[in-house]
C-alpha positions in Angstrom: 7.6 13.0 -46.0 7.2 12.0 -42.8 10.2 12.0 -40.8 12.3 9.2 -39.4 13.0 9.1 -35.6 16.7 8.2 -35.3 17.3 6.2 -32.1 21.0 4.7 -31.9 21.6 1.8 -29.9 24.4 3.3 -26.9 26.6 0.5 -26.5 29.0 -0.3 -23.4 32.1 0.9 -23.1 34.9 -0.3 -25.0 33.0 -1.6 -27.9 32.2 -0.4 -31.7 30.5 2.1 -32.6 26.5 2.2 -33.2 25.3 3.1 -36.7 22.1 4.7 -37.6 19.3 2.7 -36.7 17.8 0.4 -36.8 19.3 -2.7 -36.4 23.2 -0.8 -36.0 26.1 -2.1 -38.0 28.4 -3.7 -34.8 27.3 -5.4 -32.1 24.5 -4.0 -29.6 25.0 -3.1 -26.0 22.7 -3.0 -22.6 20.1 -1.1 -24.1 19.0 0.0 -27.5 17.0 3.4 -28.6 20.5 5.3 -27.8 23.6 6.6 -28.8 27.2 4.5 -29.2 30.8 4.5 -27.3 33.8 4.5 -29.2 35.8 2.6 -27.1 37.3 5.2 -25.3 33.8 5.5 -22.5 32.6 8.5 -25.1 29.3 8.4 -26.8 28.1 9.4 -29.7 24.7 10.2 -31.4 23.5 11.6 -27.9 20.0 12.9 -28.6 16.9 12.7 -30.2 16.6 15.9 -31.3 18.4 16.3 -34.7 18.2 17.9 -37.5 15.3 20.6 -38.0 13.0 18.8 -41.1 14.3 19.7 -44.4 10.2 20.8 -46.3 11.5 18.1 -49.6 8.8 18.2 -52.1 6.8 15.3 -50.6 6.4 17.2 -47.6 3.7 19.3 -49.9 1.6 15.8 -50.4 -1.1 16.5 -48.2 -1.4 20.5 -49.1 -0.7 19.9 -52.7 -3.1 17.6 -54.6 -6.1 20.4 -54.5 -4.0 22.2 -57.1 -5.7 20.9 -59.9 -9.5 21.1 -61.3 -11.1 18.0 -59.8 -15.2 17.0 -60.3 -16.6 16.6 -56.6 -16.4 12.3 -56.9 -11.9 13.1 -57.9 -12.2 15.5 -54.3 -13.8 13.1 -52.2 -11.3 10.3 -52.6 -8.7 12.4 -52.5 -10.3 13.9 -48.8 -10.7 10.1 -48.0 -6.5 9.6 -48.8 -5.7 12.7 -47.1 -7.8 11.8 -43.6 -6.3 8.2 -43.7 -2.9 9.4 -43.9 -3.0 11.7 -41.3 -4.5 10.1 -38.9 -1.3 7.5 -39.8 0.6 10.2 -39.2 -0.9 10.7 -35.6 -1.0 6.7 -35.4 2.8 7.2 -35.7 3.1 10.1 -33.1 1.5 8.0 -30.6 4.0 5.0 -31.3 1.0 3.0 -32.3 2.8 1.7 -35.3 0.4 -1.5 -36.2 -2.9 0.9 -36.3 -0.1 3.5 -38.5 -0.2 0.5 -40.7 -3.3 -0.3 -41.3 -4.6 2.8 -42.1 -2.0 3.0 -44.8 -2.8 0.0 -46.6 -6.5 1.1 -47.0 -5.1 4.7 -48.2 -2.7 2.9 -50.6 -5.8 0.4 -51.9 -7.9 3.8 -52.0 -4.9 5.6 -54.4 -4.6 2.6 -56.5 -8.1 2.8 -56.8 -8.3 6.8 -57.9 -4.8 6.2 -60.0 -3.9 9.2 -57.8 0.2 7.8 -58.4 0.6 11.2 -56.4 -0.9 9.4 -53.8 0.6 6.1 -53.8 4.2 7.2 -54.0 3.9 9.5 -50.7 2.2 6.5 -49.3 4.5 3.9 -50.3 7.4 6.3 -48.6 6.0 6.8 -45.4 4.7 3.0 -45.5 8.6 2.9 -45.7 9.4 5.0 -43.1 7.2 3.2 -40.3 9.3 -0.5 -41.7 12.3 1.4 -40.8 11.2 2.6 -37.3 10.4 -1.2 -36.6 13.7 -2.6 -38.2 11.6 -4.6 -41.5 15.1 -3.0 -43.9 14.1 -5.6 -46.8 10.5 -4.0 -47.0 11.3 -0.9 -46.0 14.1 -1.2 -49.0 11.1 -2.3 -51.1 8.5 0.5 -50.1 11.2 3.4 -51.0 12.1 2.3 -54.0 8.6 2.0 -55.0 7.9 5.3 -54.1 11.2 6.6 -55.8 9.9 4.7 -58.9 6.5 6.7 -58.9 8.4 9.7 -58.0 10.9 9.6 -61.1 8.2 8.2 -63.3 6.2 11.6 -62.9 9.0 14.0 -63.9 10.4 14.3 -59.7 14.1 14.9 -61.1 16.8 12.8 -59.4 18.2 15.6 -57.2 15.2 16.3 -56.0 15.6 16.4 -52.4 12.7 14.1 -51.7 14.4 11.0 -53.5 17.8 11.9 -52.2 16.2 12.1 -48.7 14.9 8.4 -49.4 18.1 7.6 -50.7 19.9 8.8 -48.2 17.8 6.4 -45.8 18.5 3.5 -48.5 21.8 4.2 -47.6 21.4 3.5 -44.1 19.6 0.3 -44.6 22.7 -0.6 -46.3 25.2 0.3 -43.5 22.8 -1.6 -40.9 23.2 -5.0 -43.3 27.0 -4.7 -43.2 26.3 -4.2 -47.5 29.1 -1.6 -47.5 30.1 -1.2 -51.2 26.2 0.0 -51.5 25.8 1.7 -48.2 29.4 4.2 -49.8 27.7 4.6 -53.2 24.5 5.8 -51.4 25.8 8.5 -49.1 28.7 9.9 -51.6 25.7 9.5 -54.2 23.7 12.0 -51.7 26.5 14.4 -50.7 28.1 15.2 -54.1 24.0 15.6 -55.6 24.4 17.9 -52.9 26.6 19.9 -53.0 26.6 20.1 -56.6 22.7 21.3 -55.7 24.1 23.7 -53.2 26.6 25.7 -55.5 24.3 26.2 -58.3 21.5 27.6 -55.9 23.9 29.5 -54.1 23.6 32.5 -56.5 19.2 32.4 -57.0 17.8 35.8 -56.6 14.9 35.1 -53.9 12.1 35.4 -56.4 13.3 32.7 -58.1 14.5 30.1 -55.0 13.1 31.4 -51.9 16.2 31.0 -48.7 13.5 28.8 -47.1 14.3 26.6 -49.7 17.5 26.9 -49.9 18.6 26.3 -46.0 16.2 23.2 -46.5 19.2 21.7 -48.8 21.8 22.3 -46.8 19.8 20.6 -44.2 19.6 17.4 -45.8 23.5 17.7 -46.7 23.6 17.7 -43.2 22.0 15.2 -42.1 23.9 12.9 -45.4 27.5 14.1 -43.5 26.3 13.6 -40.3 24.9 9.8 -41.1 28.0 9.2 -43.0 30.0 10.1 -40.2 28.5 7.3 -38.1 28.9 5.1 -40.4 32.9 5.7 -40.1 32.8 5.9 -36.8 31.6 2.0 -37.3 34.1 1.2 -39.6 37.0 2.9 -37.7 37.9 5.2 -40.3 38.4 8.0 -37.5 39.8 10.5 -39.7 37.2 11.0 -42.1 34.4 10.4 -40.2 36.1 13.5 -38.0 36.1 15.5 -41.8 32.0 14.4 -42.2 31.2 15.3 -38.2 33.1 19.1 -38.9 31.4 19.8 -42.2 28.2 18.5 -40.5 29.2 21.1 -37.4 29.5 24.1 -39.8 26.2 23.3 -41.5 24.5 23.1 -38.5 25.8 26.1 -37.1 25.1 28.4 -39.8 21.6 26.8 -40.8 20.4 26.3 -37.1 22.4 28.3 -34.6 24.9 27.4 -32.1 22.4 26.5 -29.4 20.1 24.1 -30.9 20.1 20.5 -30.1 21.5 19.0 -33.0 24.5 21.0 -33.0 24.9 20.7 -29.3 24.9 16.7 -30.5 27.2 17.3 -33.3 29.9 19.2 -31.0 29.9 16.3 -28.7 30.4 13.8 -31.6 33.4 15.6 -33.1 34.9 15.7 -29.6 34.0 11.9 -29.4 36.4 11.5 -32.5 39.1 13.8 -31.8 39.2 11.5 -28.3 39.4 8.6 -29.9 42.4 9.5 -32.0 44.2 11.0 -28.9 43.8 14.6 -30.0 42.2 15.1 -25.9 42.8 18.9 -26.2 40.8 19.4 -29.2 38.3 17.5 -28.1 38.1 18.6 -24.5 37.4 22.6 -26.2 34.5 21.3 -28.0 32.9 18.8 -25.6 33.5 21.9 -22.8 31.4 23.7 -25.4 29.0 21.5 -26.2 28.4 21.2 -21.8 28.4 24.9 -21.6 25.1 24.7 -24.1 23.5 21.7 -22.9 23.4 23.4 -19.7 22.0 26.7 -21.0 19.3 25.2 -23.0 18.5 22.4 -21.0 19.5 19.8 -23.2 17.6 16.5 -22.7 20.5 14.4 -22.9 23.0 16.9 -20.8 24.0 14.2 -18.3 25.5 12.4 -21.7 27.4 15.5 -22.4 28.7 15.4 -18.9 29.3 12.1 -19.6 31.3 12.6 -22.3 33.3 15.5 -20.7 34.3 13.4 -17.8 35.5 10.9 -20.0 38.0 13.5 -22.1 39.2 14.8 -18.8 40.0 11.3 -17.7 41.6 10.9 -20.9 43.6 14.1 -20.1 44.5 12.7 -16.5 42.9 15.5 -14.7 41.0 12.7 -12.5 39.4 15.3 -10.2 37.4 17.4 -11.9 36.4 13.9 -13.9 35.2 12.4 -10.7 33.4 15.6 -10.2 31.8 15.7 -13.7 30.9 12.2 -13.1 28.7 12.3 -10.2 27.0 15.7 -11.7 26.3 13.5 -15.0 24.9 10.1 -12.2 23.0 12.9 -10.0 21.5 13.8 -13.6 20.7 10.2 -14.8 19.4 9.2 -11.7 17.0 12.5 -11.6 15.7 11.5 -15.1 14.7 7.8 -14.5 17.8 6.8 -16.9 18.9 3.3 -15.9 21.7 2.5 -18.8 23.1 6.1 -18.0 24.0 5.5 -14.0 25.1 2.1 -14.6 27.5 3.8 -17.6 28.9 6.5 -15.8 29.1 3.9 -12.4 31.2 1.7 -15.1 33.3 4.6 -15.8 33.5 5.8 -12.7 35.3 2.4 -11.7 37.4 2.6 -14.2 38.6 6.2 -13.2 39.0 5.1 -9.5 41.5 2.3 -11.3 42.9 4.6 -13.4 44.1 7.1 -10.3 44.9 4.4 -8.6 47.8 3.3 -11.3 49.0 7.0 -11.7 50.4 7.0 -7.7 
């Protein structure tokens, strides 16, 4: 199943944080397509680079149709479907979503003509992803459910990663629509099911279950914990959000390593939650390490991590160091042409000046 880019809305300072895009559950800020703020000047879910893509069962579709004997006519039909899906995927990557939709409708029509249930299920899932990206949440929900119905009817198990990933996307849709009971049930179903699955898989030998598949399942759990944490943060359940972030960070460290962009993002997000609870020293230790790694790896959102470092320094009343870090963040934001970050950091510098004046 194709990954959905996870762009979040960065909200103005001192407003509640965003939930997973699209249509975050919370007030919109001055710019979409970014992270959110906690009301303390720090931002969450900063970076576009997120989790390494778990290779769910549906991902094998494009290479898996030819596993069974086919006559020439069937082969021609499947090849045409695959070509349309590849073109649609390319259009999505280019941001040409209208063209992607056109190609996907052709692929779906041909899949129905060929009575290829696997192709129908996969096409529905990609169509759902495109609708999700466009904020068409009701349509995305229907399409995800249609895809899941076809997959489950084809004897796919309920705990298959492809099913669980779509379940996670449904939970994020319900969160964005503020259907809190459904969102919480969805997140908890994904997390509990994946934890049980991982426990069962733990001692299976490599010849029974390759290490890569075990890692994929852990990554999907990490995605679920991360998404649930951001939802909990949006409804101000800070201790619970902290717990989810800690678990997600542990998985990111174990599977992807400390220098992976997602690990840096999670360090930042955990620092944000700790800071919002007044745990400034612990928050500082995480965000300081995130800033070091962002610099070492040339993280695309280093200026935003620096902004959070400066905000936490300000909360620790280390005003001189906070000013220096804010200025470096501002310089980087200006160099990258990030107008929203420039405005945000300038506002934080003004807040810093007020605090310094008030402390004298």
